[in-house]
C-alpha positions as CSV (number, residue, x, y, z in Angstrom):
1,M,136.9,55.1,63.5
2,I,138.4,58.5,64.2
3,D,139.9,59.3,67.6
4,F,138.6,62.8,68.0
5,E,140.2,63.3,71.4
6,G,143.5,62.2,70.1
7,H,143.2,64.4,67.0
8,E,142.3,67.4,69.2
9,R,145.3,66.7,71.5
10,H,147.6,66.6,68.5
11,C,146.2,69.9,67.1
12,E,146.7,71.5,70.5
13,I,150.3,70.3,70.7
14,L,150.9,71.6,67.1
15,A,149.5,74.9,68.1
16,L,151.8,75.1,71.1
17,V,154.8,74.2,69.0
18,K,153.9,76.9,66.5
19,M,153.4,79.5,69.3
20,M,156.8,78.5,70.6
21,Q,158.4,79.1,67.2
22,Y,157.1,82.7,67.4
23,A,158.2,83.1,71.0
24,A,161.7,81.9,70.1
25,Q,161.9,84.4,67.2
26,I,160.9,87.2,69.6
27,A,163.4,86.0,72.3
28,S,166.1,86.0,69.7
29,E,165.3,89.5,68.6
30,L,165.5,90.5,72.3
31,D,168.9,88.9,72.5
32,T,168.0,86.4,75.2
33,P,169.8,83.3,74.3
34,Q,168.9,81.4,77.5
35,A,165.2,82.0,76.7
36,V,165.6,80.8,73.1
37,F,167.4,77.7,74.4
38,L,164.6,76.8,76.9
39,I,161.8,77.6,74.4
40,K,163.5,75.3,71.8
41,A,163.9,72.6,74.4
42,A,160.2,72.7,75.2
43,Q,159.4,72.6,71.5
44,E,161.5,69.5,71.1
45,A,159.8,67.8,74.1
46,L,156.4,68.5,72.5
47,F,157.5,67.4,69.1
48,S,158.8,64.2,70.8
49,V,155.3,63.6,72.2
50,L,153.8,63.9,68.7
51,K,156.4,61.4,67.3
52,T,155.6,59.0,70.1
53,E,151.8,59.2,69.8
54,S,151.8,59.2,66.0
55,P,154.5,56.8,65.0
56,A,153.0,56.5,61.5
57,L,153.9,60.1,60.7
58,S,157.4,60.7,59.4
59,N,159.6,63.5,60.6
60,A,159.1,65.2,57.3
61,H,155.4,65.1,57.6
62,L,155.5,66.4,61.2
63,N,157.8,69.2,60.2
64,G,155.4,70.1,57.4
65,L,152.5,70.3,59.9
66,V,154.5,72.5,62.2
67,S,155.7,74.9,59.4
68,D,152.2,75.1,57.8
69,T,150.7,78.5,58.6
70,H,147.2,77.6,57.4
71,G,144.3,76.0,59.2
72,H,143.6,75.5,62.9
73,C,146.5,73.2,63.7
Protein backbone atom coordinates (compact mmCIF):
# COMPACT_ATOMS: atom_id res chain seq x y z
CA MET A 1 0.00 0.00 0.00
CA ILE A 2 1.32 3.46 -0.92
CA ASP A 3 1.48 6.18 1.71
CA PHE A 4 0.31 9.12 -0.40
CA GLU A 5 0.58 11.65 2.42
CA GLY A 6 4.14 10.55 3.17
CA HIS A 7 5.03 10.68 -0.53
CA GLU A 8 3.53 14.16 -0.87
CA ARG A 9 5.46 15.31 2.20
CA HIS A 10 8.73 14.01 0.75
CA CYS A 11 8.01 15.72 -2.57
CA GLU A 12 7.37 19.00 -0.78
CA ILE A 13 10.59 18.70 1.21
CA LEU A 14 12.52 17.92 -1.99
CA ALA A 15 10.96 20.96 -3.65
CA LEU A 16 12.05 23.15 -0.73
CA VAL A 17 15.59 21.77 -0.88
CA LYS A 18 15.73 22.54 -4.61
CA MET A 19 14.42 26.07 -4.06
CA MET A 20 17.06 26.57 -1.40
CA GLN A 21 19.76 25.47 -3.84
CA TYR A 22 18.62 28.26 -6.14
CA ALA A 23 18.42 30.73 -3.24
CA ALA A 24 21.95 29.83 -2.14
CA GLN A 25 23.24 30.45 -5.67
CA ILE A 26 21.60 33.88 -5.73
CA ALA A 27 22.86 34.72 -2.24
CA SER A 28 26.36 33.70 -3.33
CA GLU A 29 26.14 35.94 -6.41
CA LEU A 30 25.04 38.78 -4.13
CA ASP A 31 28.12 38.13 -1.98
CA THR A 32 26.16 37.43 1.21
CA PRO A 33 28.09 34.58 2.86
CA GLN A 34 25.98 34.63 6.04
CA ALA A 35 22.81 34.09 3.99
CA VAL A 36 24.49 31.26 2.06
CA PHE A 37 25.52 29.63 5.32
CA LEU A 38 22.02 29.83 6.80
CA ILE A 39 20.35 28.60 3.62
CA LYS A 40 22.69 25.62 3.44
CA ALA A 41 22.07 24.85 7.12
CA ALA A 42 18.31 24.83 6.47
CA GLN A 43 18.88 22.61 3.43
CA GLU A 44 20.85 20.13 5.53
CA ALA A 45 18.11 20.10 8.18
CA LEU A 46 15.48 19.23 5.56
CA PHE A 47 17.78 16.64 4.00
CA SER A 48 18.20 15.11 7.46
CA VAL A 49 14.42 14.83 7.79
CA LEU A 50 14.29 12.95 4.47
CA LYS A 51 17.06 10.59 5.59
CA THR A 52 15.26 9.92 8.87
CA GLU A 53 11.85 9.37 7.29
CA SER A 54 13.19 7.31 4.37
CA PRO A 55 16.00 5.18 5.80
CA ALA A 56 15.81 2.79 2.85
CA LEU A 57 17.05 5.51 0.50
CA SER A 58 20.80 5.87 0.23
CA ASN A 59 22.56 9.23 0.33
CA ALA A 60 23.41 8.79 -3.35
CA HIS A 61 19.75 8.24 -4.21
CA LEU A 62 18.63 11.26 -2.18
CA ASN A 63 21.32 13.41 -3.79
CA GLY A 64 20.10 12.23 -7.17
CA LEU A 65 16.55 13.22 -6.33
CA VAL A 66 17.66 16.65 -5.19
CA SER A 67 19.81 17.27 -8.25
CA ASP A 68 17.19 16.00 -10.73
CA THR A 69 15.62 18.98 -12.47
CA HIS A 70 12.78 16.98 -14.03
CA GLY A 71 9.37 16.16 -12.63
CA HIS A 72 7.34 17.66 -9.85
CA CYS A 73 9.61 16.70 -6.96
